[in-house]
N, C-alpha and C positions, 0 to 999 in steps of 0.2 A: 815923740820918740826920744826926747831928752832923757827921761827917767827909764823908759823901756830899754834903751841901749845898754844901760848898766846891768839891768837884770839879765839881758841876753848874754852879755859878756860873762857874767858870773855863772849862769846856768849852763850855757852852751860849752864854755871851756871847762866848767866843772864836770859835766858829763864826760867829756873827752879825757880829762884827768882821772876821773873815777875808773873808767874802763881801762885806761893805761895801767893804773895801779892794780886793778883786778887781774889783768892779763899777766902781770909780772909778780902777782901775789905779794904786794908790798904792804898790805894792811895787816898789822899784828893780829894774831888770833883773838886776843882779848877784846878787840873792837868788832869782830865778826858777829853776825847774828847767830842765834842758837841753832845748833845742828847744821852748821855751815858745810860740813863735810858730806852730808847726806846727798847722794846723787840727784835725788828729786829736787832738793832745794838749790843745788848747783844749776840744774836745768832751768828752774824757775827764775833764778837770778839772771842767767844768760838769755832768757826769753825777752828781757828788757833791752838787750843790746841793740837790736835793729830800731826799736822805737826811740831809744835815747839818742842814737846817732842821727836818726832822722830829725829829731828835735834840734840837735846841734847844727845839722846841715841847713835846715830851713831858717833857723835863727841867724846864723852867721851870714847866709846868703841875703837875708833881708837887710842886715846891716850894710853889706856891700852895695845893694841896690839903693838904699837910702842915701848913702854917701855920694852915689853917682846922680842922685836926684831922680831916679826912676820911680814912678808912682806905683809900680808893682810890688814895691817893698812891703806894703801893707798886707797884701795877700799872703806872702810868705811869713810875715810876722804873725798873722792870724793863725795860719796852719801850725806854726811852731808853738804858739801859746796853747792851742787846743790840745796838741799832742803832749805838751808838758803837763797839762792838767790831767790828762788821761794816764800818763805815767805815774803821777802821784796818787791818783785814785786807785789804780791797780795795786800799788804797793800797800796803801792804807787798807784796802779791802783784804788783802792777804794777811796783814798783821792783825787785823780785827778777827778774822776767821781762825787764825792760829792762836789767838789770845796772847799774842806777843806784845809786851808793854815796854820794851826797851826804848826809852826816850830818844836815844841817839839815832835811831832809825825812824822814829815817828816825826821828829821835828823837820828833817829835810824833806820828807815825803809830804807832810802837810803843807810845807812851803811850796813844793811843786804843784800840789793840787790847787792851792788857793791864790797864789800871786797872779796867775794869768786871768783870774776872774775880775781883777781890777782893770785890766787893759783891754780885754775882749770887747766890752761894750763900747769903749772909745773908738776902737778900730772899726767896729760895725757902724757906728754913727758917722765916722769919716767916710766910709764907703757909700753909705746912703746919701750923704750930702754931696759927695763927688759925682754921683750918678744923676743929680738934678740939674 
C-alpha cells in the first residue's frame, strides 16, 4: 500500500479536480479536445463522471480503511483499480476510433489504463494468501 497510496491520492483527487474544473469551465479552449462544443462529445465526456467519481470514492475509502487497519481496504482498492483501468480503456478506445492523436489526452488515459495493472495482481495474491 505504500506506493499505491500515492497513486490513489494523485488519481482520486485528480478526478475530483478535473470534474470541478470541468463544471466551472476552467480549462482554456486551447487544451480541450477537438470538437469539444459538439453536444454528442459533451455527453460522451460527462458519461465518465459517474465512473470517475466511483473510482475516487472507492480509492479514498480504501485509504481510510487502510489507515484504520481494516482489512477490507484491499477490496475497495481492487474495485478502484479495476474501475480506473476501465475508465482509461474507454477513453483510449474512443480516441482510437475517432483517430484523435492529441498526446495531451492520450498520456493521462494510458496512465489510467495501465498503472492499475501493476497493482491488481498484488492485491489478488494478498487476497488469495489471506484466505488460506
